[in-house]
KOLLUM-750470 format. One line per field, with one value per residue (C-alpha): y, z, x; residue number from 1. Coordinates in Angstrom, 1 decimal, always signed. Layout:
north = [Y/...]
up = [Z/...]
east = [X/...]
i = [NUM/...]
! end
This chain:
north = [+6.1/+8.6/+8.3/+11.7/+13.5/+12.0/+13.3/+16.8/+19.5/+17.4/+17.2/+13.5/+11.1/+7.5/+4.7/+1.6/-1.5/-4.2/-7.2/-6.3/-7.1/-5.9/-4.9/-3.1/-1.3/-0.3/+1.2/+3.1/+4.7/+5.7/+7.2/+9.3/+10.0/+11.4/+13.6/+17.1/+18.0/+15.0/+15.7/+16.1/+12.4/+9.0/+6.4/+3.1/+0.6/-2.9/-5.7/-8.9/-12.8/-13.7/-12.1/-12.2/-12.0/-8.0/-4.8/-3.5/+0.0/-0.5/+1.9/+3.7/+5.5/+8.1/+10.5/+11.4/+7.5/+5.3/+1.6/-0.5/-4.5/-5.6/-9.6/-10.8/-14.4/-16.6/-17.0/-14.4/-11.6/-8.4/-6.6/-7.9/-6.6/-3.2/-2.8/-3.0/+0.1/+3.7/+5.5/+8.3/+7.0/+8.8/+6.1/+2.3/-0.2/-3.3/-6.7/-10.4/-9.9/-11.9/-14.5/-11.6/-11.1/-7.6/-6.9/-4.9/-2.0/-0.4/-0.8/+0.9/+4.1/+4.0/+5.1/+7.1/+10.8/+13.0/+12.9/+9.2/+7.6/+3.9/+1.7/-1.8/-5.0/-8.2/-6.9/-8.8/-6.7/-7.1/-5.5/-2.7/-2.4/-2.2/+0.1/+2.2/+2.1/+3.4/+6.3/+5.4/+6.6/+4.5/+5.8/+4.7/+1.5/+2.5/+0.8/+0.9/-1.1/-3.4/-4.0/-5.9/-2.5/+0.0/+3.4/+5.5/+8.5/+8.6/+11.0/+10.0/+12.9/+11.8/+14.0/+13.0/+13.9/+16.7/+16.0/+16.7/+20.2/+20.0/+21.0/+23.6/+21.2/+22.2/+20.2/+19.3/+16.2/+15.3/+12.2/+11.4/+7.4/+5.2/+6.3/+10.1/+9.7/+7.6/+10.2/+12.8/+11.1/+10.1/+13.9/+15.4/+13.1/+14.5/+18.4/+19.2/+21.2/+19.6/+20.4/+17.4/+17.9/+15.8/+16.2/+14.4/+15.5/+13.1/+10.5/+7.0/+7.7/+5.5/+2.5/+3.0/+2.8/-0.9/-2.4/-4.6/-4.9/-7.9/-7.9/-11.0/-11.4/-12.7/-16.1/-17.5/-19.8/-17.4/-14.7/-12.5/-8.4/-8.5/-10.8/-9.1/-6.0/-7.1/-8.9/-5.4/-3.4/-6.0/-6.1/-2.3/-2.0/-4.1/-2.5/+1.2/+0.3/-0.8/+2.4/+4.1/+2.0/-1.2/-3.3/-3.8/-0.6/+2.6/+0.6/-1.1/-5.0/-8.2/-9.5/-13.1/-14.7/-15.5/-19.0/-19.1/-22.6/-24.3/-24.3/-28.4/-30.9/-29.6/-26.2/-27.4/-29.4/-26.1/-24.5/-27.4/-26.9/-23.0/-23.8/-26.5/-24.1/-20.7/-22.0/-19.1/-18.8/-20.0/-16.3/-15.3/-17.9/-21.8/-24.4/-26.5/-29.8/-30.9/-32.4/-29.1/-26.7/-28.1/-28.4/-24.6/-23.9/-26.4/-26.9/-28.8/-27.8/-30.7/-29.4/-27.6/-23.8/-21.3/-19.7/-16.0/-15.4/-12.3/-11.1/-10.6/-7.4/-3.9/-1.3/+1.1/+4.1/+3.5/+3.5/+6.5/+8.8/+7.3/+8.5/+11.8/+12.1/+11.3/+14.3/+16.8/+20.6/+20.0/+18.9/+21.3/+19.0/+20.5/+18.2/+18.5/+20.6/+18.7/+18.4/+20.4/+21.9/+21.7/+24.3/+25.0/+28.7/+30.7/+27.5/+26.6/+24.2/+25.4/+23.6/+25.5/+23.9/+24.2/+27.9/+28.6/+29.2/+29.0/+25.6/+25.6/+26.1/+24.5/+23.8/+20.1/+18.2/+14.3/+12.5/+10.0/+10.4/+6.9/+6.7/+10.2/+11.3/+10.6/+13.8/+15.8/+16.8/+15.7/+12.3/+11.3/+9.5/+7.0/+3.7/+3.8/+1.6/+2.1/-1.8/-2.2/-4.1/-5.2/-6.3/-8.4/-7.9/-11.1/-11.2/-13.1/-15.6/-17.1/-18.5/-20.6/-18.4/-18.1/-18.0/-16.4/-14.3/-17.2/-16.8/-18.4/-16.8/-14.5/-13.8/-14.2/-11.7/-13.1/-11.1/-7.5/-6.0/-8.6/-8.6/-10.8/-9.6/-11.6/-10.7/-9.1/-9.0/-7.4/-6.1/-3.2/-2.5/+1.7/+1.2/+1.7/+0.3/-3.0/-5.5/-8.9/-10.6/-9.6/-10.5/-14.0/-14.3/-13.3/-15.7/-18.6/-18.2/-17.7/-21.5/-22.8/-21.5/-23.1/-26.3/-25.9/-25.0/-23.8/-21.3/-17.6/-18.9/-16.2/-13.6/-10.2/-7.9/-5.7/-4.6/-1.9/-1.0/+0.6/+1.1/-0.1/+2.1/-0.4/-0.2/-2.6/-4.5/-4.5/-2.7/+0.7/+4.1/+5.5/+8.6/+11.9/+12.2/+11.6/+14.6/+12.4/+15.1/+16.0/+12.3/+12.0/+9.1/+8.5/+4.7/+5.4/+6.0/+8.0/+10.1/+10.7/+14.2/+14.9/+17.4/+19.5/+18.9/+16.6/+13.1/+9.7/+7.5/+6.0/+2.0/+0.3/-2.0/-4.2/-4.2/-0.5/-1.4/-3.0/-1.2/+2.7/+2.9/+1.9/+3.6/+7.0/+6.1/+5.7/+8.5/+10.7/+9.5/+10.1/+14.0/+14.7/+12.9/+10.0/+6.5/+4.4/+2.2/-0.6/-2.0/-0.8/-3.1/-2.7/+1.0/+1.0/-1.0/+1.2/+4.5/+6.0/+6.8/+3.0/+3.4/+6.2/+3.6/+1.0/+3.3/+3.5/-0.2/-0.8/+1.6/+0.6/+2.6/+0.8/+0.7/+1.7/-1.5/-3.9/-5.4]
up = [-35.5/-34.0/-30.2/-29.5/-30.8/-27.8/-24.8/-26.6/-24.7/-21.5/-18.1/-17.7/-20.4/-19.4/-21.8/-21.3/-22.7/-22.9/-23.9/-22.1/-23.8/-22.0/-25.4/-26.5/-23.2/-23.4/-26.8/-25.9/-23.0/-24.7/-27.4/-24.7/-22.7/-25.9/-27.0/-25.6/-26.1/-24.1/-21.2/-17.9/-16.2/-18.6/-16.8/-18.5/-17.1/-18.8/-19.0/-18.5/-17.1/-15.8/-12.5/-8.7/-8.6/-8.6/-9.7/-8.6/-9.1/-10.0/-8.7/-11.4/-11.1/-13.5/-11.3/-14.2/-15.1/-13.4/-14.4/-13.1/-14.0/-13.6/-13.8/-15.8/-15.5/-18.3/-20.5/-18.0/-20.0/-20.6/-19.6/-16.3/-15.8/-17.4/-15.0/-12.1/-13.5/-11.8/-14.6/-17.6/-20.5/-23.6/-25.7/-26.0/-27.2/-27.9/-29.6/-29.1/-28.4/-31.6/-29.2/-26.4/-27.8/-28.3/-24.4/-23.7/-26.3/-23.5/-20.9/-23.3/-23.6/-20.2/-19.6/-22.4/-22.0/-24.6/-27.0/-26.6/-29.3/-29.9/-32.1/-32.3/-34.3/-35.0/-34.3/-35.8/-37.5/-35.0/-32.8/-34.8/-35.4/-31.5/-30.6/-33.6/-31.4/-28.4/-29.9/-31.7/-35.3/-37.4/-39.6/-43.4/-43.6/-43.9/-46.4/-44.8/-41.7/-43.6/-42.5/-39.4/-37.6/-37.3/-35.4/-33.9/-32.1/-29.4/-30.7/-28.7/-28.2/-24.7/-22.2/-20.9/-16.8/-16.3/-15.1/-11.5/-10.9/-10.3/-6.1/-4.5/-3.4/+0.4/+3.0/+6.5/+7.9/+11.4/+13.0/+12.4/+12.9/+10.0/+8.0/+8.5/+7.2/+4.4/+3.5/+3.9/+1.2/-1.2/-1.5/-1.4/-4.3/-6.3/-5.4/-2.8/+0.5/+3.4/+6.8/+9.5/+13.1/+16.2/+19.4/+20.6/+20.6/+17.7/+15.0/+15.6/+19.6/+19.6/+17.9/+15.4/+18.1/+18.7/+18.4/+15.8/+13.5/+11.2/+7.5/+5.7/+3.3/+4.3/+2.7/+2.2/-0.1/-1.8/-2.0/+0.1/+0.1/+3.1/+1.2/-1.9/-0.3/+2.3/-0.5/-3.2/+0.1/+1.3/-2.6/-2.8/+0.3/-0.5/-3.6/-2.0/+0.7/-1.9/-3.4/+0.4/+1.0/+1.9/+4.8/+6.9/+5.6/+5.5/+7.5/+10.6/+10.4/+8.6/+5.6/+7.3/+6.1/+8.3/+9.3/+9.9/+11.8/+11.5/+14.4/+13.8/+11.8/+10.5/+9.7/+8.0/+5.6/+4.1/+4.0/+1.6/-0.5/-0.8/-1.7/-4.4/-6.1/-5.6/-6.8/-5.7/-6.6/-4.2/-3.1/-2.3/-0.7/+0.0/+2.2/+4.0/+5.6/+8.9/+7.8/+6.2/+8.4/+11.1/+9.0/+8.6/+12.1/+14.0/+16.4/+16.3/+13.6/+14.0/+11.2/+8.8/+8.0/+5.3/+4.5/+3.0/+2.0/+1.5/+4.9/+8.3/+10.6/+10.6/+13.4/+12.1/+13.5/+11.4/+8.2/+9.5/+9.6/+6.0/+4.4/+6.1/+4.8/+1.5/+1.7/+2.0/+2.1/+0.9/+4.6/+7.6/+10.8/+14.0/+17.1/+20.6/+19.5/+22.2/+21.9/+18.7/+17.5/+13.8/+11.8/+8.4/+8.2/+4.5/+2.6/+4.6/+7.4/+10.5/+13.3/+16.6/+19.9/+23.3/+23.8/+20.6/+18.9/+15.0/+14.1/+10.6/+7.7/+4.3/+1.8/+2.5/+6.0/+6.3/+9.7/+10.1/+13.8/+14.4/+17.6/+18.1/+14.7/+17.0/+18.8/+15.3/+15.3/+11.5/+12.4/+15.5/+14.0/+12.4/+14.0/+15.2/+18.4/+20.2/+20.9/+23.5/+22.4/+24.6/+23.5/+25.6/+25.5/+26.5/+26.5/+23.5/+26.1/+27.5/+23.8/+21.2/+17.9/+15.5/+12.1/+10.7/+12.3/+13.7/+14.2/+14.5/+17.1/+18.1/+17.1/+17.7/+16.3/+16.4/+18.7/+17.7/+20.2/+22.6/+22.8/+21.1/+20.4/+21.6/+21.5/+20.9/+22.6/+21.6/+24.7/+25.4/+28.5/+28.2/+30.6/+29.5/+31.6/+31.4/+32.7/+34.1/+33.1/+29.3/+29.6/+30.8/+27.6/+25.6/+27.5/+27.1/+23.5/+22.8/+24.6/+22.2/+19.2/+20.4/+21.7/+24.8/+28.2/+30.1/+27.4/+28.8/+32.5/+34.8/+31.9/+33.3/+33.2/+30.1/+26.8/+25.5/+25.1/+22.2/+21.2/+17.5/+15.7/+14.6/+12.6/+12.9/+9.5/+10.3/+6.8/+6.9/+5.9/+3.1/+1.1/+1.7/+4.9/+4.6/+6.2/+8.0/+8.6/+4.7/+3.6/+3.9/+2.0/-0.1/-1.5/-3.1/-2.3/-5.3/-4.1/-0.5/+0.7/+1.5/+3.6/+1.5/+1.4/+4.6/+4.0/+6.6/+6.6/+9.7/+11.0/+10.2/+12.8/+13.6/+9.5/+9.5/+8.3/+5.4/+4.3/+5.3/+1.7/-0.6/+1.6/+1.3/-2.6/-3.1/-1.4/-3.3/-6.8/-5.7/-4.4/-7.8/-10.1/-11.2/-12.1/-8.8/-7.7/-6.7/-8.0/-7.7/-5.3/-3.2/-3.3/-2.4/+0.5/+2.2/+1.3/+4.8/+3.4/+3.5/+7.5/+5.9/+4.0/+6.6/+9.3/+7.0/+6.9/+10.2/+12.4/+15.5/+13.3/+13.3/+17.0/+18.0/+19.7/+17.1/+16.4]
east = [+2.2/+4.5/+4.5/+5.9/+2.7/+0.8/+3.0/+3.8/+2.2/+0.9/+2.2/+1.4/+1.1/-0.3/+0.0/-1.7/+0.3/-2.1/+0.7/+3.8/+7.0/+10.1/+12.0/+8.7/+8.9/+12.5/+11.5/+8.8/+11.0/+13.5/+11.6/+10.1/+13.6/+15.2/+12.4/+13.2/+9.5/+8.2/+5.7/+7.6/+5.8/+5.5/+3.2/+3.0/+0.4/+1.3/-0.8/+1.2/+0.6/+4.0/+4.2/+2.8/-1.3/-2.4/-1.1/+2.5/+4.0/+7.9/+10.1/+12.4/+15.8/+14.0/+11.8/+9.4/+8.7/+6.3/+5.9/+3.0/+2.5/-1.3/-0.9/-3.9/-4.3/-4.3/-7.2/-8.9/-11.1/-9.1/-12.1/-12.2/-8.4/-9.3/-12.2/-9.9/-7.9/-8.4/-6.8/-6.9/-4.9/-3.7/-2.4/-3.5/-1.1/-2.5/-2.1/-2.6/-6.1/-7.6/-9.2/-10.3/-13.6/-15.4/-16.2/-13.1/-14.0/-16.2/-13.9/-11.1/-13.2/-14.0/-10.4/-9.6/-8.8/-10.8/-8.5/-6.4/-4.9/-5.1/-2.7/-3.5/-2.1/-4.2/-7.5/-10.7/-13.2/-15.7/-13.3/-12.6/-16.9/-16.8/-14.1/-15.7/-19.0/-17.5/-16.1/-12.7/-12.6/-9.9/-7.4/-7.0/-4.9/-0.8/+0.6/+4.0/+2.7/+0.0/-3.2/-2.7/-1.5/-4.6/-4.6/-7.3/-8.3/-10.9/-13.5/-16.5/-19.2/-20.4/-19.0/-15.7/-15.7/-12.7/-9.7/-9.2/-7.4/-3.6/-4.0/-1.6/+0.9/+1.2/+0.3/+0.3/+0.9/+0.0/+1.8/+5.6/+5.1/+5.7/+2.6/+3.2/+6.6/+5.8/+3.1/+5.9/+8.4/+5.8/+4.7/+7.9/+9.1/+6.1/+8.0/+5.8/+6.1/+5.2/+4.9/+5.3/+3.8/+4.4/+3.7/+6.6/+10.1/+11.2/+9.9/+8.7/+7.2/+4.6/+3.2/+6.2/+8.5/+9.4/+12.7/+11.3/+8.6/+7.9/+7.5/+5.9/+2.8/-0.3/-1.5/-5.1/-7.1/-9.1/-7.2/-9.1/-8.7/-6.3/-4.4/-4.2/-3.7/-0.8/+0.8/+1.0/+2.2/+4.7/+6.2/+5.9/+7.8/+10.8/+11.2/+10.8/+13.1/+15.8/+15.8/+16.3/+19.2/+17.9/+17.5/+20.7/+22.1/+20.1/+17.7/+18.6/+17.0/+17.4/+16.1/+16.7/+13.5/+10.6/+9.3/+5.7/+4.9/+1.5/-0.3/-1.6/-2.0/-5.3/-3.9/-1.0/-3.0/-4.6/-1.4/-0.3/-3.7/-2.6/+0.8/-0.3/-3.1/-1.2/+2.2/+4.2/+7.5/+9.9/+11.6/+8.1/+6.5/+7.8/+5.9/+8.3/+7.2/+8.6/+12.2/+12.8/+11.7/+13.8/+16.9/+16.5/+15.7/+17.7/+14.3/+11.2/+8.6/+6.4/+3.8/+5.9/+5.5/+6.1/+9.1/+9.0/+12.8/+12.4/+10.8/+12.6/+12.7/+12.9/+13.0/+10.2/+12.0/+15.0/+12.2/+11.0/+14.4/+15.2/+12.0/+12.1/+15.8/+14.6/+12.4/+15.3/+14.5/+10.9/+9.9/+9.9/+9.8/+8.3/+8.2/+7.6/+4.2/+1.9/-1.7/-3.3/-6.3/-7.3/-9.8/-10.5/-10.4/-10.6/-9.6/-6.3/-6.2/-4.7/-2.8/-2.7/-1.1/-2.7/-1.9/-3.6/-0.4/-0.6/+1.9/+1.4/-1.2/-1.6/-4.6/-3.8/-4.3/-3.3/-3.8/-1.4/-1.8/-3.3/-5.5/-5.1/-7.2/-10.3/-9.6/-9.4/-13.4/-13.7/-12.6/-14.3/-16.9/-14.9/-14.6/-11.1/-9.9/-6.5/-5.5/-2.4/+0.3/+3.1/+6.8/+9.1/+12.8/+14.3/+18.2/+19.5/+21.9/+18.4/+17.4/+18.9/+20.0/+17.7/+18.5/+15.2/+12.1/+9.7/+6.3/+2.8/+0.5/+3.4/+6.6/+9.9/+13.0/+16.9/+18.8/+19.9/+22.3/+22.0/+17.8/+15.4/+12.0/+8.9/+5.4/+3.0/-0.4/-3.7/-5.6/-8.2/-6.5/-5.1/-2.6/+0.6/+3.0/+4.2/+2.2/+3.4/+0.8/+1.3/+4.8/+4.0/+1.3/+4.6/+6.6/+4.2/+3.9/+7.4/+8.0/+5.3/+7.2/+10.4/+9.0/+10.3/+8.4/+11.3/+12.5/+13.2/+12.5/+13.2/+13.5/+13.4/+10.1/+11.6/+9.9/+7.7/+4.2/+2.3/-0.9/-2.1/-4.9/-7.4/-10.6/-13.3/-12.7/-8.8/-8.0/-6.4/-8.6/-6.5/-7.9/-10.4/-12.3/-16.1/-18.2/-20.9/-22.9/-23.8/-23.8/-27.8/-28.6/-25.8/-25.6/-22.3/-18.7/-18.2/-21.1/-20.4/-19.4/-15.7/-14.3/-12.1/-8.1/-8.7/-6.9/-6.5/-3.8/-4.9/-5.8/-2.5/-3.0/+0.1/+0.9/+1.9/+5.6/+4.4/+1.4/+2.7/+4.5/+1.8/-0.8/+1.3/+1.4/-2.1/-2.9/-0.5/-1.7/-5.4/-4.5/-2.3/-5.1/-2.3/-3.1/-3.9/-1.3/-3.9/-7.0/-10.4/-11.7/-8.8/-9.0/-12.8/-11.5/-9.7/-12.0/-12.7/-16.1/-17.3/-17.8/-20.5/-22.2/-21.9/-23.7/-26.4/-27.0/-26.5/-28.6/-26.3/-23.5/-20.0/-18.5/-15.0/-14.6/-16.1/-12.6]
i = [1/2/3/4/5/6/7/8/9/10/11/12/13/14/15/16/17/18/19/20/21/22/23/24/25/26/27/28/29/30/31/32/33/34/35/36/37/38/39/40/41/42/43/44/45/46/47/48/49/50/51/52/53/54/55/56/57/58/59/60/61/62/63/64/65/66/67/68/69/70/71/72/73/74/75/76/77/78/79/80/81/82/83/84/85/86/87/88/89/90/91/92/93/94/95/96/97/98/99/100/101/102/103/104/105/106/107/108/109/110/111/112/113/114/115/116/117/118/119/120/121/122/123/124/125/126/127/128/129/130/131/132/133/134/135/136/137/138/139/140/141/142/143/144/145/146/147/148/149/150/151/152/153/154/155/156/157/158/159/160/161/162/163/164/165/166/167/168/169/170/171/172/173/174/175/176/177/178/179/180/181/182/183/184/185/186/187/188/189/190/191/192/193/194/195/196/197/198/199/200/201/202/203/204/205/206/207/208/209/210/211/212/213/214/215/216/217/218/219/220/221/222/223/224/225/226/227/228/229/230/231/232/233/234/235/236/237/238/239/240/241/242/243/244/245/246/247/248/249/250/251/252/253/254/255/256/257/258/259/260/261/262/263/264/265/266/267/268/269/270/271/272/273/274/275/276/277/278/279/280/281/282/283/284/285/286/287/288/289/290/291/292/293/294/295/296/297/298/299/300/301/302/303/304/305/306/307/308/309/310/311/312/313/314/315/316/317/318/319/320/321/322/323/324/325/326/327/328/329/330/331/332/333/334/335/336/337/338/339/340/341/342/343/344/345/346/347/348/349/350/351/352/353/354/355/356/357/358/359/360/361/362/363/364/365/366/367/368/369/370/371/372/373/374/375/376/377/378/379/380/381/382/383/384/385/386/387/388/389/390/391/392/393/394/395/396/397/398/399/400/401/402/403/404/405/406/407/408/409/410/411/412/413/414/415/416/417/418/419/420/421/422/423/424/425/426/427/428/429/430/431/432/433/434/435/436/437/438/439/440/441/442/443/444/445/446/447/448/449/450/451/452/453/454/455/456/457/458/459/460/461/462/463/464/465/466/467/468/469/470/471/472/473/474/475/476/477/478/479/480/481/482/483/484/485/486/487/488/489/490/491/492/493/494/495/496/497/498/499/500/501/502/503/504/505/506/507/508/509/510/511/512/513/514/515/516/517/518/519/520/521/522/523/524/525/526/527/528/529/530/531/532/533/534/535/536/537/538/539/540/541/542/543/544/545/546/547/548/549/550/551/552/553/554/555/556/557/558/559/560/561/562/563]
! end
């Protein structure tokens, strides 16, 4: 089959490769790259069994090329993997499925565009029949390739859902913290014109304004949704930051590693079980027993801990700067705007300042302003809380030199510019001033980390207070905002009415540094109608409309302080 015929005339061609092989993938990309009639965008989704669990978007040097790798456990049914994809596929390349049964045929048909093509090697007669039953019409056997290779065209009579219309690529992003900066960069990378509106005089003045944010994965024995989401976001952030110039160069910080100490012997036993069952690559996560951990740290580590070699710390404001610099002239930055009001007028969103002056207007509006979103009427019923977090800045001379970020219930960073960051508290106090009680709480936790009851004695009251935006389930809100008033008796996420052109990137809590990039990538892909970079279960878990359904199940409704 000539692959070139598939992408001719398309804006985007999506290929699903059910048996990932780097050489085969390279051949496909080279054919696309050298075809003068190619589609402007090629999106390849490859199923593989030799990667970290989950779906991984792999940044490419070529702007029009996107590669997603979906890890499929050995002996797992392929239809289970395909069911996790949110994509419209133009070309399927299937092989190695002789023992996969016939169930995948339904999933293949669900993903197929109206005129999708299929090329398969080694299909059984029963699998061919199953694909025919789903609407694929097979070509005659080609004598050149032999009977082992079969080609087909999708010709189902069932109506296919129409492709989403291409949106007008203009948007307003409200909020210039890590969430808003990432949104600008991901949209501008797709050719959008973005107006960034920030009430402060410069970026990263609120929750993103700390000296140091920690980047590390999250582990759990059941590999639950927060774990899967954080793993995908963490790995995406590492790859994306490398494209921006890297931590320690374009981004202020250190990829020095993070050592997460076990709380006690019982907790350590659970972590050993996770290490044995998950068998993570050492560069991602390695369990260290007491002697190894103490040799690395140079301090007591009585119950061992996890070493995340690729982790470390970064100043969130420098990440914002790098993201906005990558936008170039496609972003218009409007700082110092103060409080704003938002209104939908004639198919456009209008943002006005306190005097009623028009600040920006566009058909799309993205709320990335944290807890400030509660002041926007269309978002006021989202159950978001602002939790206070105080970080203490401790003079480096009062502490032992750390080779890695050290954490447990709290964290302590290596010195930067003579200061170590320790924290952070979680409380409902609305006071933005530094609190002596919160400072003492940070110092007590610091002493527990160092196994030194006298560490940092007399440390001056220095630090910073920020307010995290948090949802009751501690997961972000990524996607179109629901219309609570119009929801009626809706029982499914896909049926919840939405406000036109209004989107959320909210609720990043204390993980915004790593969640922001993948959240913005997911939202941009949703708006553009592209294949999504996460499994459907994770996409649904982040949908802001989840709170419409939960409010119906719970007559009390989701409450902002249910955290």
